[in-house]
Structures are given as structure tokens and as C-alpha cells.
C-alpha positions in Angstrom: -9.2 -2.4 -39.4 -12.6 -3.2 -41.1 -11.9 -6.9 -40.9 -11.5 -7.0 -37.1 -14.4 -8.4 -35.2 -16.5 -5.9 -33.4 -15.7 -7.6 -30.1 -11.9 -7.1 -30.7 -12.6 -3.4 -31.3 -14.5 -3.2 -28.2 -11.5 -4.7 -26.3 -9.2 -2.2 -27.9 -11.4 0.7 -26.9 -11.5 -0.6 -23.4 -7.8 -0.2 -23.1 -8.3 3.5 -23.7 -10.2 3.7 -20.4 -10.6 7.5 -20.5 -14.2 8.3 -21.4 -13.2 11.3 -23.6 -10.8 9.2 -25.7 -13.4 6.4 -26.0 -16.0 8.8 -27.3 -13.6 10.3 -29.8 -12.5 6.9 -31.1 -16.1 5.6 -31.4 -16.9 8.4 -33.7 -14.6 6.7 -36.3 -17.4 4.7 -38.0 -20.6 2.9 -37.4 -18.7 -0.4 -36.5 -16.7 1.4 -33.9 -19.8 3.0 -32.4 -21.4 -0.5 -32.2 -18.3 -1.8 -30.5 -18.4 1.0 -28.0 -22.1 0.4 -27.2 -22.1 -3.4 -26.9 -18.6 -4.5 -26.3 -16.8 -1.8 -24.2 -15.6 -3.3 -20.9 -14.3 -0.4 -18.9 -14.8 3.4 -18.7 -13.1 6.1 -16.7 -14.1 9.6 -15.9 -11.2 11.4 -14.0 -10.9 15.2 -13.5 -7.2 14.8 -13.6 -7.3 13.4 -17.2 -9.1 16.3 -18.6 -9.0 19.7 -16.9 -12.1 20.9 -18.8 -14.0 18.7 -16.4 -13.3 21.4 -13.7 -14.5 24.2 -16.0 -17.9 22.7 -16.7 -20.8 23.3 -14.4 -21.8 20.3 -12.4 -25.1 20.0 -14.1 -23.4 20.0 -17.4 -20.8 17.4 -16.3 -23.6 15.2 -15.0 -25.4 15.3 -18.4 -22.1 14.3 -20.3 -21.5 11.4 -17.9 -25.1 10.2 -18.0 -25.1 10.3 -21.9 -22.0 8.4 -22.2 -22.8 5.7 -19.5 -26.4 5.1 -20.9 -25.1 4.4 -24.4 -23.1 1.4 -23.1 -24.3 -2.0 -22.2 -22.5 -4.7 -20.1 -19.9 -2.4 -18.6 -17.5 -4.4 -16.3 -15.3 -1.6 -15.0 -16.3 1.9 -14.0 -14.1 4.6 -12.6 -15.5 8.0 -11.6 -12.9 10.1 -9.9 -13.9 13.7 -9.5 -11.4 15.6 -7.3 -11.9 19.4 -6.9 -15.3 19.2 -8.5 -18.5 20.5 -6.9 -20.9 18.0 -5.3 -23.1 16.1 -7.6 -26.8 15.4 -7.4 -27.3 12.1 -5.5 -30.2 11.0 -7.7 -28.0 11.3 -10.9 -25.1 9.2 -9.3 -27.7 6.6 -8.1 -28.9 6.2 -11.7 -25.4 5.6 -13.0 -24.8 2.8 -10.5 -28.3 1.3 -10.8 -27.7 1.1 -14.5 -24.3 -0.6 -14.4 -24.2 -2.5 -11.2 -25.5 -5.9 -12.5 -22.4 -6.3 -14.8 -19.7 -4.3 -12.9 -16.6 -6.3 -11.7 -14.8 -3.3 -10.4 -15.7 0.2 -9.3 -13.5 3.2 -8.5 -15.7 5.9 -6.9 -14.7 9.3 -5.6 -17.7 11.5 -6.0 -19.0 14.0 -3.5 -22.8 14.1 -3.6 -25.7 15.8 -1.7 -26.9 13.9 0.0 -24.5 11.0 0.5 -24.9 8.0 -1.7 -24.8 4.7 0.1 -22.5 2.6 -2.1 -23.1 -0.5 0.0 -26.9 -0.5 -0.6 -26.5 0.0 -4.4 -23.6 -2.4 -5.1 -24.2 -5.0 -2.5 -25.3 -8.6 -3.5 -23.9 -8.0 -7.0 -20.8 -9.3 -8.8 -18.4 -6.6 -7.8 -14.8 -8.0 -7.3 -12.9 -4.7 -6.6 -14.2 -1.5 -4.8 -12.1 1.6 -4.4 -14.0 4.2 -2.3 -12.9 7.7 -1.4 -14.4 10.8 0.3 -17.6 8.9 1.3 -19.4 8.2 4.6 -20.4 4.7 5.6 -23.0 4.0 8.3 -25.1 1.3 9.4 -23.5 -1.7 7.8 -25.7 -4.7 7.5 -23.6 -7.8 6.6 -26.6 -10.0 5.7 -28.2 -7.4 3.5 -25.2 -5.4 2.1 -23.1 -8.6 1.2 -20.2 -8.6 -1.3 -19.8 -12.3 -1.9 -17.5 -11.8 -4.9 -15.4 -8.9 -3.5 -11.6 -9.6 -3.3 -10.1 -6.1 -3.1 -11.4 -3.2 -0.9 -9.7 0.3 -0.6 -11.2 3.1 1.6 -9.5 6.4 1.5 -10.8 9.6 3.5 -13.9 7.6 4.5 -15.9 8.4 7.5 -16.9 5.0 9.3 -17.3 3.7 12.7 -14.9 1.0 14.1 -17.9 -1.4 14.4 -19.1 -0.7 10.8 -15.5 -1.2 9.5 -15.3 -4.7 11.0 -18.9 -5.5 9.8 -17.9 -4.4 6.3 -15.0 -6.9 6.3 -17.5 -9.6 7.6 -19.7 -8.7 4.6 -16.9 -9.6 2.2 -16.3 -13.4 2.9 -13.7 -13.7 0.0 -11.8 -10.5 0.6 -8.0 -10.8 0.1 -6.7 -7.3 -0.2 -7.6 -4.3 2.0 -6.3 -0.7 2.1 -7.2 1.9 4.6 -5.9 5.4 4.1 -6.5 8.4 6.4 -10.0 7.3 7.6 -12.2 9.3 10.0 -13.0 6.7 12.6 -16.2 7.5 14.4 -16.0 6.3 18.0 -18.6 5.6 20.6 -16.3 5.9 23.7 -13.2 7.8 24.7 -10.7 5.1 23.6 -10.0 5.1 19.9 -9.6 1.5 18.8 -10.2 -0.9 15.9 -10.7 -4.6 16.0 -10.8 -6.3 12.7 -11.2 -10.0 11.8 -11.1 -11.8 8.4 -10.1 -15.4 7.8 -9.5 -14.8 4.0 -7.5 -11.5 4.1 -3.9 -11.9 2.6 -2.8 -8.3 2.4 -3.5 -5.2 4.4 -2.2 -1.6 3.9 -2.8 1.1 6.6 -1.8 4.7 6.1 -2.2 7.9 8.2 -4.2 6.6 11.1 -4.0 7.5 14.7 -5.4 5.1 17.3 -5.0 3.8 20.8 -5.4 0.2 19.8 -5.4 -1.7 16.5 -6.1 -5.4 16.7 -6.2 -7.6 13.6 -7.2 -11.2 13.4 -6.3 -12.7 10.1 -5.2 -16.3 9.7 -4.2 -16.0 6.0 -2.4 -12.7 6.2 0.8 -12.7 4.1 1.5 -8.9 3.6 1.3 -6.3 6.3 2.3 -2.6 5.6 1.9 0.2 8.1 2.8 3.8 7.0 2.7 7.2 8.7 0.6 5.9 11.7 0.5 6.7 15.4 -0.5 3.8 17.5 -0.3 2.8 21.1 -0.7 -0.8 20.4 -0.8 -2.9 17.2 -1.5 -6.6 17.6 -1.7 -9.2 14.9 -3.1 -12.7 15.7 -3.3 -15.6 13.1 -1.9 -18.8 12.1 1.6 -17.6 11.0 1.0 -17.0 7.3 2.9 -13.6 7.3 5.6 -13.3 4.6 6.1 -9.6 4.1 6.2 -7.0 7.0 6.8 -3.4 6.3 6.5 -0.3 8.5 7.4 3.2 7.4 7.3 6.3 9.7 5.2 4.6 12.4 5.1 5.5 16.0 3.9 2.5 18.1 4.5 1.8 21.9 3.7 -1.9 21.6 4.1 -3.9 18.4 3.1 -7.6 18.2 2.9 -9.5 14.9 2.3 -12.9 16.5 4.5 -15.7 17.8 4.3 -17.9 14.7 6.6 -16.0 12.1 8.2 -19.0 10.5 7.0 -17.9 7.0 8.4 -14.4 7.2 10.6 -13.6 4.2 10.8 -9.8 4.1 11.2 -7.3 6.9 11.4 -3.7 5.9 11.6 -1.0 8.6 12.2 2.7 7.9 11.9 5.9 9.9 11.3 4.0 13.1 12.5 4.0 16.6 13.6 0.5 17.4 14.7 -1.5 20.5 16.9 -4.1 18.8 16.5 -6.8 21.5 12.8 -6.7 21.4 12.5 -6.5 17.6 15.0 -9.3 17.2 13.0 -11.4 19.6 9.9 -10.8 17.5 11.4 -12.1 14.3 14.2 -14.5 15.5 12.3 -17.6 14.5 12.0 -16.3 10.9 14.4 -18.9 9.4 13.2 -18.3 5.9 14.0 -14.5 6.0 15.6 -13.3 2.7 15.4 -9.5 3.1 16.2 -7.4 6.1 16.1 -3.6 5.8 16.5 -1.0 8.5 16.6 2.5 7.0 16.8 5.8 8.9 16.1 4.0 12.1 16.9 5.2 15.6 17.8 2.8 18.4 16.2 3.4 21.7 19.5 2.7 23.4 22.3 4.9 21.7 24.8 2.0 22.4 22.9 -0.6 20.4 23.8 -1.7 16.9 22.5 -4.5 14.8 24.4 -7.7 15.9 25.6 -9.3 12.7 26.7 -12.5 14.4 23.1 -13.0 15.5 21.7 -12.0 12.1 24.0 -14.5 10.3 23.2 -17.4 12.6 19.4 -17.0 12.8 18.7 -16.0 9.1 20.7 -18.5 6.9 18.7 -17.6 3.8 19.3 -13.9 4.1 20.3 -12.5 0.8 19.5 -8.8 1.1 20.6 -6.7 4.1 20.2 -2.9 4.2 21.2 -1.0 7.3 21.1 2.9 7.7 21.4 4.4 11.1 23.6 6.8 13.0 26.6 5.4 15.0 27.9 7.2 18.0 29.5 10.6 17.5 32.6 9.8 19.4 33.8 7.2 16.9 35.3 9.8 14.6 38.1 7.7 13.4 35.8 5.3 11.5 37.3 2.1 13.3 33.8 0.8 14.1 32.6 1.5 10.6 35.6 -0.5 9.2 35.3 -3.4 11.7 31.6 -3.6 11.1 32.0 -4.0 7.3 34.8 -6.6 7.9 32.6 -8.5 10.2 29.8 -8.5 7.6 32.1 -9.8 4.9 33.4 -12.5 7.1 30.0 -13.7 8.3 28.2 -13.5 4.9 30.0 -15.7 2.5 27.2 -15.6 0.0 27.3 -11.8 -0.2 27.7 -10.6 -3.9 27.0 -6.8 -3.6 27.8 -4.3 -1.0 26.7 -0.6 -1.1 28.1 1.8 1.4 26.1 5.0 1.8 27.5 8.1 3.4 26.6 11.7 3.9 29.2 14.5 3.1 28.3 18.0 4.3 29.3 21.0 2.3 31.8 22.1 4.9 34.4 19.6 5.9 37.4 20.1 8.1 40.8 18.7 7.0 40.5 16.0 9.8 37.0 15.0 8.5 38.2 14.7 4.9 41.2 12.6 6.1 38.8 10.3 8.1 36.7 9.7 5.1 39.7 9.2 2.9 41.2 6.7 5.4 37.9 4.7 5.7 37.6 4.5 1.9 41.1 3.4 1.5 40.8 0.8 4.2 37.6 -0.6 2.6 39.2 -0.8 -0.8 42.2 -2.7 0.8 39.8 -5.0 2.5 37.9 -5.7 -0.6 40.9 -7.2 -2.2 40.2 -10.3 -0.1 36.7 -10.5 -1.5 37.0 -10.1 -5.2 33.7 -11.8 -5.8 31.8 -8.9 -4.0 30.8 -5.9 -6.0 31.4 -2.9 -3.7 30.0 0.6 -4.4 30.3 3.9 -2.5 27.2 6.2 -2.6 28.2 9.5 -1.0 25.8 12.5 -1.0 
């Protein structure tokens, strides 16, 4: 180890990340202390990594963090995640950020302070490329002054911000590509709760735990859209048709529009969602490049609706992954429709290589129900003799 260049040692210590481990390792010898001071690239203070953080008084914790940060020069990554820790003194936190901001490339910040620390004022006009912000309040965004010209990834969790400031914040990030918004407190100026966002460079957006009347997103370059655990009256995406991955999970939305140009769409993943098949199909029907289609735990608005395999096979010739999980009508107890459906799938999908049939078997089964399951399984096994190239699996729970 003594022959390793001090820069290499600094890189090794950077992979430890946790401040406690870095400080311990730097005590090895003088050379390692020098590597820590001059060549450490990233540092992390996380209350989950070391429970003792929670046992220390806030003032003592502030001193420990201050002493550690101020011993290091040229820090590129800083993570300060203090859940379940009392509020810090704002002036102390400002000192940390002022000392490191000129060299920081990424910042993970979840610190409650009194008063609130304006991260945008402190870190704007610097070289920051990734910002992950939680439990903070953002007000009065000035795109010309609080500008993040290098920022490519932005994550906001449990943040209080107005709809206007949220759009202005994206405007202040002219190179942003990845945006995550989780359970925000949207401050509204009128009765209608709505968000309108616009970004020409945004490629991926993740939205979770948000309740709005209207969510409008204008993003010409958007490739990935993921909505989770949201309640929306209207969601509308407008752009130039770059969307490739579309995923919605446990979302309630009355009107869903992902744009008319969806030719680049490759993956559609829908789960825990009430669907009107005719409308949904119309929305994605032009996606000739679709490779994966997944409907899991979905409920059809019309109980007589099922996914039309003939239509799926004709419109999505490149489809290589199809996953369907929804309740069929209760009166079809003989399993005939289930069998016919599988037979139709095999006939229409000559490139199919693997088929997994999922089923739920309750604890109490009548003889009739057991016989129905046995007949269905036997019929499928017999059917599969015609398709020896397909790997069939049964997954009953």
C-alpha cells in the first residue's frame, strides 16, 4: 500500500463514502490523511448508516460534520441525509455549502434547519450536475439568478413549492435530463390545483404521490414517463414523440393523453389501474416498435372487455414480452375461455418462447373447483405438445 500514489488512495477512500469510515481509514497513516484532505472526492453523512448520529445532540453533530468537511479540499460529492434528527442551525449548514459549492458536482441534501436554507441561492451558478433535495421549502425562484447551467438530474421529495416556482426551476436548468417529484406540497394561488411544466431537454420524469386537478407536461425529448400512486383528473403530455418507456402504477386519472406521436414507444407497463381498453389501445395503436406490453392487476371499465389478442398481434409485430393479469368473468367457471385465450395467444404469436400462467388457489376449494383447475392444467399441457419450442410454467399461489 505504501507504493500507491496518494491520488489512488483518495479514490479508494471516496468509494467508502460514509464519513465515519473515511475518518477511521484516514487515521491509518500520514499518507492516508493527506489523501483524505486533498484527494477525497465524495463524503456522506447519513443518520441511517450510524445510529449514534441520533443519540448526539444537534450541536455536537454539527461540530463533527463541520470538522470533517473543513479538513477536505476539492470535494465533488456531498450527501447529508439526516432523518429523525432535530433541526440544525441554518448558519452552520450554510457554512458547509459555502465551503464546498465551487467544486461540488452532486449534492444529496435532507436537513431540516431553522430558518430554512435556500439551496438555490447557495448552489446556483455553480458546477452542480445532480441535486437531490428533500424536506425543504423553495420560494421565489429567479431563473436568471438561481441558474443551474450544468444540472442534469434533479430530485425533489417532500418539498414545499408553488406550481409557478416548479416550472421556473426547470427553466433555470437548461440541460436537465432527469427529474423526480415525490409527494410535494404544491402551494396554489387559486382553487384549481394544477401544474404546467415545460423543458425541451428533459428525457426522464418520475412522479409519485401527487394529487392534482391538472398536470400538463411539455417535453419534446422525453423518453421515459413513470407515474406512481397519483390521483389526477387530467394528465397531458405534449412533445415531438420521443417517448419510449411509459409506466403507470396505482394511478387514478380521468383523462390520460400521452400525445398523438407515439411511434417510438417500446415499453408500456400498466399496473393497479382501471382501464378502458378501446381508448387505451387507440392511444398506443401506432406504436409499431412496441417490445413489451404489461397489464398487471388491471380492472376493465367494461366487465365484458378483454385484451384483443388479434389486434395486439397485428399492431405490434415486434412485441416480445406480453404480461396480462386481470379478472375474467365469474360465470366462466369451466375455464373454457381461459383455454381458448391461451390457444389463441400461441397461434398468433409464433415467436413466443416462454409462457407463464399465474393463478390464485384459495385455502378452501370445493371438489368442483379442484376439478376445474385440474382440467384446465391438463388441457394446457396437451395443448403445449403442439408448441414444444415454448417453455411453459405454472405459478399458482
